[in-house]
N, C-alpha and C positions, 0 to 999 in steps of 0.2 A: 791361942798358943803363944808361946815365945822362941823368939829366934835370938842368935849371935850375929849380929851384925858389925862390920867391921869397913868402917866408915873413912874414904881418903878424899879431904875436901881437897877445895884450888887446883881439881882436875881439869884437863882440857876438854873432856868430854864425861856425858854423863852416862853410867853403863852399870851392869851388875851381873855377878859371878856366883855362880854356887859352890860353897867350900866344901860343905860337907852336910850331914844331916842337921836339918835345922840351923843352919849357918851361911850366911852369904857376906860378901864382899862388895861393896858398892861406891862407886866412884862418883862425886859430886862436883859442881863446878863453883857452887858458894864456898866461900871462905869463913872459917871455924871463928866468926865474931859475930857478938850478940845474938848464939842460936840460928842463925842464917842456914847453916850448913845442916844442921837437925831439922829445921823446918822444911828443905829442899829434899832431904832424906824421906821423910814422912809424904810428902808432895810425890816423890818418885814412886814410891812403893804403892801409895794410892792411885796412881794415874795407871801405873801396868797393871794392877789387881781390876781395877773397874774395865780396863780394857779387855781382858781376857773375861770376867763373870757378869759385867753388865751392873754392879753393884760395887758402890766405894766402901771399905772397909773401914773400921774403927783401928786406929793404929796411934798407940802411945811409946815414948820412950821411958822404960822402966828404972833403968840406970844407965851409969856411963853417960849423962848429959853433958859432961866435958872434957868426955874420952874419946879416942878413935872406935874402941869397941866398946858396943852397946848392946843391953837386953832390949828388946823390943816386942811388945805384947801387940798381937794383930788377931782380928775376930775371923780366920778362915785357917782352911788346913795347910798343912806344910805342901804337900801337892798343889793346891792352888798357887800358893805361892811359888812353886819351882815353875809351874806352868806358864804363870803371868811373867817371870822372870825371862823364861824362854823365848816367849813373841814379843816382849819389849825388845830383847838383845836382836832378834831376827827381822826386825820391821824397820 
């Protein structure tokens, strides 16, 4: 499935918020230099989903590699992503 992800790099903490159907906002501590914020975004999502499901999903940035708005492809359902984000935020 594909998600619209709005990334806020150079944040004071890493967190996520569901904005709408298939849409997230994720704050990452990494700076947007040499792809570090993108790597941190992918790691954040993988860890959150693995914590919820026990398996690490395949995640890739389809478009927006140098933009704050990205299309991210992930091999799990939207419900799984929402549940994983809720767990990550509440723990």
